[in-house]
C-alpha angles and dihedrals in degrees: 000000000000121000114253093245092055092048092050091047092050092048095048093046091048090053091048090051090050090054091047091051091051091050096047109104106133124071093248092051092047092050091050092048092050089053091049092051091049092049092048094052093046092051097047132068122233091263090051091048092060092094091049093057093041097049111012105034097065089050090049091053091052093050093045094055100027099246100167118252108013093199091076130045136231103050123240121286117282092254088071109073113232116236118268094229097089111138095239093050093043091053091049093049099043126078092229109112091182092064092050090047092051094051093044090050089052094049100032117126092244096041131112094262094056091045090053091047089053092051094046093048091047089064094035091233099151133035127182133202108224113217110254093218089064095055123099110286097247090051091052091055091050094050091049091060119067091208093060107032091066091063099038091096090056095044095044109029097193088070091057110130093006102085109087134168116252109259091210099040106030094191092064130068131212140196112246116195138177120238097271093047092045092054093047092052091054091043091054093043094053098079090042092054091044092049093048093052097042090051098040090121094062098036104040096082094048096043096047123074092202127070109227129188093249090054091055095047097042093092095047114095114243096026098075116070100175123103127196117231113227119225109220101165128128125234091258095050096052115089093201091054090050092051092046091052091046092054093045093049093046102040107025117068118214099178142010103015094196099054127103123251137178098259091067091106093050135060092326090070091085118136120243090240093060109038105356126239127331092259092053090052090048090051090051091052093049092046093052092053093043095052096042098044109023105027108025104116097015111131090213100046098158133047113274094234091053091054091047092050089059094040095238130135120189123211091214093130093069093040103044097030127194102313126144122245118275109287123229094048096102098101097047093043091050092053091044094050093041092053094048090049088062086078089061090048094053096043090048101043096051103252092162092105096058113113119236095241093056097067109006097157092068094057132077127211128224135066132258115251101208093183097051097046104031092112092049095057100032092111097033129084108253120236089208092060101044101027091222142081090218095100090056095063103030099097100032093048093046092052091043091057095039094049088052090054095045105037104034107121121237093253095051122129114260089215093074092044091049090053092051090047089052090053090053094049092046091052093050095055107046089154088077093057119098138161087259089072089070096041096108092047089050089055090055093048097042093043093226141080094245114154105248098183119122118217093222091062096057093088098048097084093072092109133246118350133172091265087074093057093101091053093050093047094049089049098036095134089064088060097042122017096032089051089059091049090051090053089054090050090050091053091049096050101031092109093057097064114346095187095051093045091048090051091052092052091045090051095055094043090049089052092052092048096041091103133027089217090056093049091049092049094051092046093047092051090049091051091049092046092056096037117108096203121076096212128057133189089237114080093208090059094049091061090055097056091080093065096052095086091051091049091051090049091049091048091053094044104038093048095041109152094354102090097042091049130114093237110165112247094010112151093201125118127234093259098030096128092060092072146025116239106181094109097027117131094214129103090266094048124117095252095054093044091050091048090051090048092052091051092048094045092048091050092048093049095044092044093058127098092263123021101211118210090228091057093051089047089057090055091049091050091048091052090051094049093046091050090051093047095052097036098246129128095223139009106270118230114250114239111245102169116129091240091060095039098052101069095039119062097161097103092046090054096048098086101035121114109259095236138019110199106304093336126085116245092239087073093052109074105177115169100214119079090218091074092050098053121104122266108276132210093260093062133077101242101211092043092049091052091048093049092046090053091047091048090050092051093048093047091049094046094048093044094241091139090063124077118250115265108225093202094061095066093052095062121087126197122211127204119207112225116205115247095231114102116250119218120205107215119186135007093269094068091045092054091046090052092049092049091051090048093051091044091051091049092050091047091050091049091048092048092048092048092048091049092050092048091050091047094053095039096248123157136194109259117186095161092098088072089065092069112122089228092057091045091049092051092049091046092051091047092051092047091048092050092049092048091047092053091044091052090048092053091046093053 
């Protein structure tokens, strides 16, 4: 037990540090405060540091990441933008390397703070309750339902032992974390919170169930006063990226779990009784990042077979809706995925013969206590068994990329989509990853310009080779189904920036055609997948039949709920996820869709103000790559004659919205593409759906969806009038005659107008009335009229 004087001194100094942290806003003040924190932790034992972690540490987290008033946790709701003076952001923005170095030294995995966290957690001195509103969205829904929160520890093992019932309100549950876990949760939440607030303009309409005035006026110039700050920093100039890499390198093994490495004296020196083995802690770190960044608002967050094994079914689809992943996460996800893919590189390229002292920073010490952590990893793929982290991120990353392609609104920024696309491409070509890619980050972490390259990695950037066949087969949907989804996305967003979209398509097709062995492998798997016989005359095909069931299972699980959705602008069919269409010869096959994309892109680029030679060169390169991929010499022209188009409506239906109000889009055959496009940000969604349904009903009732019959107009009908004279007696009969005459005239005009509209292919289109500008004008007019009448009655 501590003497009273020591306890009072620790408490008072912790309070002083908290005040100093709150008052630190300039670089000099922040540097001085970091030095004071470091000195305090070095001069106090773990028992004496208890007050620091109880009082000062939560305030330090808020100031580090800019979470509003640090004196009260949790931070404000996401709708309130956090201040931009967080220490991490300030260090990334400023041109003061000393400030970034000071903060990184304070938070580094082998620094004094992490050592103190390790010591405090070893004795279980401090526990935190993490605010539920800062958890991933799907976790929040589970914790709010008593039926689901009792099984969350079984469904998601990294929550095991952390879900507790609230001692004050027994009906509620809470997440209790130790210091290290508490810090990692906030660290992972920071880019999510930042992305949500920086992209509030594009996400507010979809996330809110109410239509507010500011949402309607946001797309009208002059009404919106907010401006989004663009992040144009490199990996090496971003303090958060440096910290993320430092934690991954220190806590997540990528090779040789039993070897020694420098961080042994730091946070990795936990006892098995406190935090479990090193591998369990690594699994916890990876799971936190996966669920915060990749899963988060996914309405199918867990594998289907896991949910079925526990007999649970989550109504996340109706709660979370069809919203894209949080934007702005591309850079951190790319580094995270790229680092984890290093495990595949090392296990594939035969790094077993590397001595421990040659590359110690890539190894993690400690053993795996299978007995003590069997329950924790029972539902998780084990790194020890597969030698790679790849299986941990396959499904979450696939759905992260696919949801970006399917659910991105029309007005979304192409910067975020380009970053997600870059993550996808980087994941598909792990053979291009080497330790050299992290050399500059290593310089920042090591504090020197030491050459970190390993001679045995110099030959690994030679491109695809047969040793990567297992990786491609286990991730085959990335090379097939996701390619088709990206083509649909390219068709949908071609009008936004034709050159950028064409470059994206060229990049993925170039990747697929980068090696003849890779093209042959993808084609052979496609042949086997669609083959009805289980035995082939070719021996290389026979060996691929065994992976077909796993591919079908992946296709059903990874695209769960995405392909049968009503995503606006989706080009997918009702039963799309039952088959792969990249090499299909049909109208909805990859070759035809790519040919159509090339024609559209070429027309868009040539139809611009200036047809740049570089843009046309992209189209020529794309034609060449597509011809090589599908085995043709040239891109075949697509038949567009009416005779060929009448019996086949597949291509016309590819780019229609899946549903229009309560009626499927197959029953709404508008001619203009404007009616088929997804609901944009400058429209009132519910009003647009209502007007589209009304337009559909009017067109169907008036027969505007049917072609004009030329024989109908050539027939005349005669009415025989009796010869006896008819006398009109009284004014009633005269009025009746006039009404009939006017009615006949109106009917004739309506019939003539309908016939002309049908003849020229015109349709009724009321969707224009759903524009926010029109609604605003009508709303202002109504309010003005009401106020005018009210003022008249008052006077």
